[in-house]
C-alpha angles and dihedrals in degrees: 000000000000109000100162095099094052093049092048090053092050090048090053092047091051089054092050093047095049113127119282090243094059093045091050087056092052112140090240089053091229119169118247120263120259140161123007094354092053092050095046091046090053087053094049093051090047091052089048090052096053092047097255096132096166093057090042092052091050094050094044089052090056092046088053092051091054094043111020090164093069109093097192089060089057089049091051091049092052093048093048091049092048094048089047089060090056099257122131109272115265126233119256111260111258093016131092116247114268090242090056095049114009115196120264091232133013110262118234128209113252115245121252113258091220091176094058090046092052092044089056092048093046092048089052093047094240094143099161091055088045090054092051091045095050091048089056090045093053091046086058095038108022094164095057106121093194093054091049088054091051090050092054089050094047091047092051090052091050092042090051089053092047090049092053089052088048093052094045090052094047091051091053091048099252098135095169094054089044090056093048092051092048087052087054092049091050089050091056098038113018092175096053105123094200091058092051093046090047088052090049091047089054092051092046095051089047101042113006119222093349132147091261087057092050090050088050092052092046090051091051092054091042096052101023100031097151091068114091090203093070093050092048092050092051095048091046089055094045089051090047088055091051099254099126094163092055090048093054092048088050092055091047089052091049089053088060095048108041125073122259096258091058097050104083094080093048090049092051094051092049092046090055091053090049090050090054088060093047093250096140097158093055093046089052090052092055096047097047093086091053116119120265116272092021100162096196094048089049091054092054091048092052088051091053088052089050090048092051090045091054092243095118134039111220089211087081089061091051089051091056109117114254113255118222108225116257117215116203124191134188140170134234138157093292095052140259121345126193133179144162107262112241118252117255116263110286091242087058093051092048090049091046089053090048091054090052093053096040095102104038103028107024096165093054087046091055091050089053094046089051092049088048089055092049092052101041119113099224098051102275105351090228088293092121090058088052092048088050092050091051091048090048087053091050089052091052093048089051088053093049086052091051095247103131096161091058090045092052093048088057090044091051091049090053092046092050090054092049087244102113103128115234088232089063100049097095093046088049089054095049088049093054088045091057088055093043093242086145100171094056091043092056091045093052094045091055090046091054090052089050093049089052093049089050091050094242091122135022115241118179118219096256096046087048092052092049088052088053091046091051090052091048088052092048087053094052116103101137140017146175132223130196125180150161129204132193116204103347145014144226130183083241079084091046098245101111120209094330098118115139123213123266133019109324144142109238122192126197139181129192137179128190143184121214104188114213089224089063096049118095129162095330092321118115145165120218133190115209144177125200136190120191134174147154121267093181137002127189094200096055095260117158113282135182119015095351091062098050115126124183126202132191127185155107133267132188141193104218099176124067096202099038125059092227115151125191121193141181120194140179111220112210123186119235098167124048092248093053125092141227115229147123115257122197111196135184121187133179129184141174126191140178128194097002093125128074118278120214097188106055131028093227140027145165116264137187140170133187124195132183130177137171130183144172129216099213101199096042096037094231121152126192138177133181137183132184134178127193127184129171149115121290123210121194106217094188129263093059095299115138124185114196121183107197151167117241129200116189131185121184136184116181123160090199086081127072089241110035105199131070132165128188144157138189152131123290146171130225124195115191129181116198119205143158102070136137138173095295102028130064119225106299099190140042144189117212135187116193124191124181139169111206130194116211112250096180144320125044123004090243086085091069133074138036119337122188130187133179124187137182113197111188 
């Protein structure tokens, strides 16, 4: 048996394994071996010892390349090459042959200090080499807990770097590079939550709530189960796919896996699912461990109170659209951080659903707004105002559909809740006025003026005046008219068809009652009494007491939209020249611009009046029509001057020639009075002067015509 090669290898190994102190004192002064050179040299000597001279020569050659200053490595290389060629192994230079002086004991290779190597690599920041090293170390020592811990630390470092590259790629829009980098990160650290969440984010952005997204979320919970985000994402995706039961089970499983500090969000999500089923007790039990001043938990508890009190239907929660989880990521000095974004507060979700339903399902939207207000942290979160706006919109829609009763019911509900907007007060009053709810109309008109005074609502001068005019009309239930007329008459002056022939000065007084109970939506019934007579007559007609004519009767406005007045009167003589008779009358009028204006100093105005009557006993018939059109100027203080053109047509069988037609210019001077802060002027005094040219018929249509009227 040839033992010379073996002995020679051991001799060489003994030289290499000598104490560092001895090697440091080598005659050549060479530095001790370390690092890769030491490891490869060890392998070369081991190969030489087992007779594998070719392998020994190759490894010795590499060791020499790394440390050409070590003479014994050159000697080892020469011996290995010589032995590989079939020659007897040579002695190591400077050493006796193994056959001449065998070692006292067989030398053994020193074990590799993996921890020291890894420490140096980690300290140098060479994480890739550290990863390869720890992988080799664990292949040799798989049960070493310390090495496994180092592998985790090194993997975390490499995964963090890979995630940074992934996030950079994603932010610049390179989705493919981002996915490759995430795969790399997960290869280094399969349990890194941020890597799983970034992968889920990529799938969600690409495909939405797909099966791939569900698979990614399931992988996150399986490999990073201590992160609440993975469980929340998985439950959210299951709910989005309509599997509410699986979503609840996922949340319960998550509560068993995650640490206590990560559980509140899972509890909150599960409590919301329980509330949707009406299980308020179970929801409360889940929420009790929530931290103090937890706004989201408080919202859920308030909603539980509302469900138990019957003020909220949990079906509205079940009808909320499922939200696909949203993963947000960011970068800081410590790496990439990802998380499932918290859901909006429950009150916000309810209000958002209400806004979506507002147009098509307003009643459901109102219920959702009310629920949002009940749940909101700050009292109502502004949702009562949104509900009020929606109710107001419903009221306006009802008005547009000519359903004032429905509109008024909505307005009443708003007012009862204290939610009637100031901007709606005037419209509410007009609506009540249409339905003859006069007390509420008056109250809302006054409140609209108060709101304008306080600056809570803008009310321009003319709308403000119109509100005051409406209040003044609401206040009217009686009145008095006094008038005089020279050479002519019109019921515009309140005297009816009582004109006498010839040039005369006729006086008239009338009082009327308009009971509130007989007023409805612009319709009314009045009872009146009138006394007329001649103060002067050029033609010798009766004057003074002999001419006094009394009349008693009733008149009614039967239509809301047309100013048509029907009257029946009993004429009773007072003076000897007066008559007894029954008079039936019908009158229609239309006017524009005859009231005061608060927005402009001048405006166009016109009025058209037509009346016909029949004296039943005497068989007389009369008809009169008058049109005036002109320009009105407000001179201040309620004084209005109106130059105008008048056209008059008259038919009266009390005259020898029944018909008369005339036209000409005129001037009206009107003074308004009796007003206050809330009421527009309720009375006026007017003087009208006209000069008419005869257009046809009797000459009475021509000349000067003067009227004076006090309407109180």
